[in-house]
C-alpha positions in Angstrom: -89.6 -78.8 93.4 -91.7 -75.9 94.9 -92.1 -77.8 98.2 -88.3 -78.1 98.5 -87.8 -74.4 97.9 -90.5 -73.4 100.4 -89.0 -75.7 103.0 -85.5 -74.5 102.4 -86.5 -70.8 102.7 -88.4 -71.4 106.0 -87.3 -69.1 108.7 -86.4 -70.6 112.0 -86.4 -68.9 115.4 -83.4 -69.6 117.6 -82.1 -68.6 120.9 -78.5 -67.3 121.2 -77.1 -67.9 124.6 -73.8 -66.1 125.3 -70.9 -67.0 127.7 -71.5 -63.6 129.3 -73.6 -63.2 132.5 -76.2 -60.5 132.6 -73.9 -58.5 135.0 -71.2 -58.5 132.2 -69.0 -61.1 133.8 -67.5 -64.0 131.9 -69.2 -67.3 132.6 -67.2 -70.3 133.7 -66.5 -73.1 133.0 -65.6 -72.0 129.5 -66.7 -75.3 127.9 -70.3 -75.1 129.1 -71.8 -74.8 125.6 -69.9 -78.0 124.4 -71.1 -79.9 127.5 -74.7 -79.0 126.9 -74.4 -79.8 123.2 -72.8 -83.1 123.9 -75.7 -84.3 126.0 -77.9 -84.2 122.9 -75.2 -85.4 120.4 -74.9 -88.9 118.9 -72.1 -90.9 117.5 -72.4 -91.5 113.8 -71.4 -94.4 111.6 -68.1 -92.7 111.2 -67.5 -93.1 115.0 -67.4 -89.3 115.4 -69.6 -87.2 117.6 -72.3 -85.2 115.7 -74.1 -82.4 117.5 -77.9 -82.4 117.3 -79.1 -80.0 114.6 -81.0 -77.8 117.0 -78.4 -77.4 119.7 -74.8 -76.4 118.8 -71.9 -74.3 120.1 -70.5 -71.5 118.0 -68.1 -68.6 118.4 -69.7 -65.2 117.6 -67.7 -62.0 117.8 -65.1 -63.8 120.0 -67.8 -65.0 122.4 -68.6 -68.6 122.9 -72.4 -69.1 122.4 -74.9 -71.9 122.3 -77.5 -71.8 119.5 -80.9 -73.5 120.4 -83.5 -73.8 117.7 -87.0 -73.0 119.1 -88.2 -76.2 117.5 -86.5 -78.1 120.4 -89.3 -76.7 122.6 -91.8 -79.0 120.9 -89.4 -81.8 119.9 -87.8 -82.3 123.2 -89.4 -80.1 125.9 -87.4 -81.6 128.7 -84.1 -80.7 127.1 -85.4 -77.2 126.1 -86.5 -76.5 129.7 -83.2 -77.8 131.1 -81.4 -75.3 128.9 -83.7 -72.4 129.9 -83.3 -73.3 133.6 -79.5 -73.4 133.1 -79.6 -69.9 131.6 -81.8 -68.5 134.4 -79.8 -70.1 137.2 -76.5 -68.8 135.8 -77.8 -65.4 134.7 -76.6 -65.8 131.1 -77.4 -63.3 128.3 -79.9 -64.7 125.9 -81.5 -63.3 122.8 -83.8 -64.6 120.0 -83.1 -64.2 116.3 -84.5 -65.5 113.1 -82.3 -67.5 110.7 -82.9 -69.1 107.3 -83.9 -72.7 107.5 -81.7 -75.5 106.1 
């Protein structure tokens, strides 16, 4: 039981990428976070699309964001670098935060 508790309380680093450019402008197309998330998603047995656990779109304070777990860097470095390159090329705001593990 202790192993489960330790694993559940594990803190994860994640990147938060906003739909706002570094110059303050709104980034278009507005569905960019869903598009990136969909490239790593899979269809489940229920025939519905399920986002990968480490890459998911969210709304935060009225701003569309993409959450990327830092674990993706080691699990799928090609996808992680693609996302970072996308952020740099489009001048998107990005920050890092710590969240409680699942």
